[in-house]
C-alpha positions as CSV (number, residue, x, y, z in Angstrom):
1,M,-81.7,58.5,38.9
2,M,-78.1,59.5,37.9
3,S,-76.9,58.3,41.3
4,G,-78.2,54.8,40.6
5,S,-80.7,54.9,43.4
6,I,-84.4,54.1,42.8
7,W,-86.9,56.8,43.7
8,T,-90.2,55.4,44.7
9,I,-93.3,57.6,44.8
10,T,-96.0,56.7,47.3
11,V,-99.6,57.7,47.4
12,G,-98.8,60.1,50.3
13,D,-96.2,61.8,48.1
14,G,-98.8,62.2,45.4
15,F,-101.2,63.8,48.0
16,L,-98.4,66.2,49.0
17,A,-97.7,67.2,45.4
18,F,-101.4,67.7,44.7
19,T,-101.8,69.7,47.9
20,L,-98.9,72.0,46.9
21,L,-100.5,72.6,43.5
22,V,-103.9,73.5,45.2
23,F,-102.0,75.7,47.6
24,L,-100.6,77.7,44.7
25,F,-104.1,78.4,43.4
26,E,-105.2,79.4,46.9
27,V,-102.4,81.9,47.2
28,L,-103.4,83.4,43.8
29,K,-107.0,83.5,44.8
30,A,-106.1,85.3,48.0
31,T,-104.9,88.3,46.0
32,R,-108.4,89.2,45.1
33,V,-110.4,91.1,47.6
34,S,-114.1,90.3,47.7
35,S,-116.8,89.5,50.3
36,R,-116.2,85.8,49.6
37,S,-112.6,86.1,50.8
38,I,-113.8,86.3,54.4
39,V,-115.8,83.0,54.0
40,D,-112.7,81.4,52.3
41,H,-110.5,82.4,55.3
42,I,-113.1,81.0,57.8
43,L,-113.3,77.8,55.8
44,S,-109.5,77.5,55.7
45,V,-109.3,77.9,59.5
46,L,-112.1,75.3,60.0
47,V,-110.4,72.8,57.7
48,F,-107.1,73.2,59.6
49,V,-108.7,72.9,63.0
50,G,-110.6,69.8,61.8
51,A,-107.4,68.3,60.6
52,L,-105.6,69.1,63.8
53,V,-108.3,67.4,65.9
54,E,-108.2,64.4,63.6
55,F,-104.4,64.3,63.9
56,L,-104.6,64.3,67.7
57,L,-107.5,62.0,68.1
58,V,-107.5,59.4,65.3
59,P,-104.6,56.9,65.4
60,Q,-104.6,56.3,61.7
61,A,-104.1,60.0,61.0
62,A,-100.9,60.3,63.2
63,T,-98.5,60.0,60.2
64,S,-95.8,62.3,58.9
65,I,-97.6,62.7,55.6
66,F,-100.7,64.0,57.4
67,A,-98.5,66.3,59.6
68,L,-97.0,67.8,56.4
69,L,-100.5,68.2,54.9
70,M,-101.5,70.1,58.1
71,G,-98.4,72.2,57.8
72,I,-99.5,73.2,54.3
73,M,-103.0,73.9,55.6
74,L,-101.5,76.2,58.3
75,L,-99.5,78.0,55.6
76,D,-102.7,78.4,53.7
77,V,-104.4,80.1,56.7
78,I,-101.4,82.4,57.4
79,T,-100.7,83.2,53.8
80,G,-104.4,83.9,53.1
81,F,-104.7,86.4,55.9
82,S,-101.3,88.0,55.2
83,V,-102.0,88.5,51.5
84,S,-105.5,89.8,52.1
85,I,-104.2,92.3,54.6
86,R,-101.5,93.5,52.3
87,V,-103.9,93.8,49.3
88,A,-106.4,95.7,51.5
89,Q,-103.7,98.1,52.7
90,R,-102.7,98.7,49.1
91,D,-106.3,99.4,48.0
92,V,-106.8,101.9,50.9
93,A,-103.5,103.6,50.0
94,L,-104.4,103.9,46.3
95,S,-107.9,105.1,46.7
96,P,-108.5,108.8,46.0
97,A,-109.2,111.0,48.9
98,S,-112.9,111.9,49.2
99,G,-112.9,115.6,49.7
100,G,-114.9,118.3,50.8
């Protein structure tokens, strides 16, 4: 580093970097509306709940790295629902009026 300090990267840091990369693809995937998106949202919620239970009950999971991973999982759940709702609203607003 320019400051002279040494930056050490741990395995946990690698997991966080990889998780952020996967999160990017999840956000991009959430912009598509399909019948599979509901299943994706349900699975995201189940993974977050499972991680939360593990964080609270398993002593080895009570680390700051795991807490940050859970934060990213929560962002995935919130972002997935938010993006899907916005895309669905836009699709409804752009659809032609069926007339009679």
